[in-house]
C-alpha positions in Angstrom: 68.6 -110.5 32.0 66.6 -112.7 29.5 64.0 -110.9 27.5 60.8 -112.7 26.5 59.2 -112.2 23.1 55.9 -111.5 24.9 55.3 -110.1 28.4 52.7 -112.7 29.2 51.7 -116.1 27.8 48.5 -118.0 28.2 46.9 -121.0 26.5 43.5 -122.8 26.6 43.4 -126.5 26.2 40.7 -128.8 25.0 39.7 -131.5 27.5 41.5 -134.8 27.2 44.5 -133.7 25.1 46.8 -136.5 24.2 49.8 -137.0 26.4 52.8 -135.1 25.0 50.7 -132.7 23.0 52.2 -129.3 22.4 50.4 -126.6 24.5 52.4 -123.4 24.1 55.8 -122.2 23.0 57.6 -119.4 24.7 60.8 -117.6 23.6 63.4 -115.6 25.4 66.8 -114.2 24.4 69.7 -113.0 26.4 72.2 -110.4 25.0 75.2 -111.9 26.9 77.8 -114.0 25.1 78.5 -117.8 25.3 77.3 -119.7 28.3 76.0 -116.5 29.9 73.5 -116.1 27.0 72.0 -119.6 27.7 68.3 -119.5 28.6 66.6 -122.4 30.5 62.9 -122.6 31.1 60.9 -124.1 34.0 57.3 -123.9 35.3 56.5 -121.9 38.4 55.0 -124.6 40.6 51.3 -123.9 41.2 48.2 -126.0 41.7 45.3 -126.7 39.4 42.2 -128.0 41.2 44.4 -129.2 44.0 46.9 -131.0 41.8 50.5 -129.8 41.3 50.9 -128.1 38.0 54.0 -130.3 37.2 51.7 -133.4 37.4 49.7 -132.0 34.4 52.3 -130.3 32.1 56.0 -130.2 31.6 58.5 -127.8 30.0 61.4 -128.6 27.7 64.1 -126.7 29.7 66.3 -126.1 26.7 63.7 -125.0 24.1 60.8 -123.6 26.0 
């Protein structure tokens, strides 16, 4: 299974950040070889003040 560099990640944002601003970087590795060592990232879909989290932030699936 992938292992994250930290157990938990969190970030605080200033109000009115520019679109596309970097918020947080996460890192995970997998000890398998080749394609089985590939790690992809995605957000757990939650809500923030009634809006879907995915409408506010996005994740680069390949890089975290």
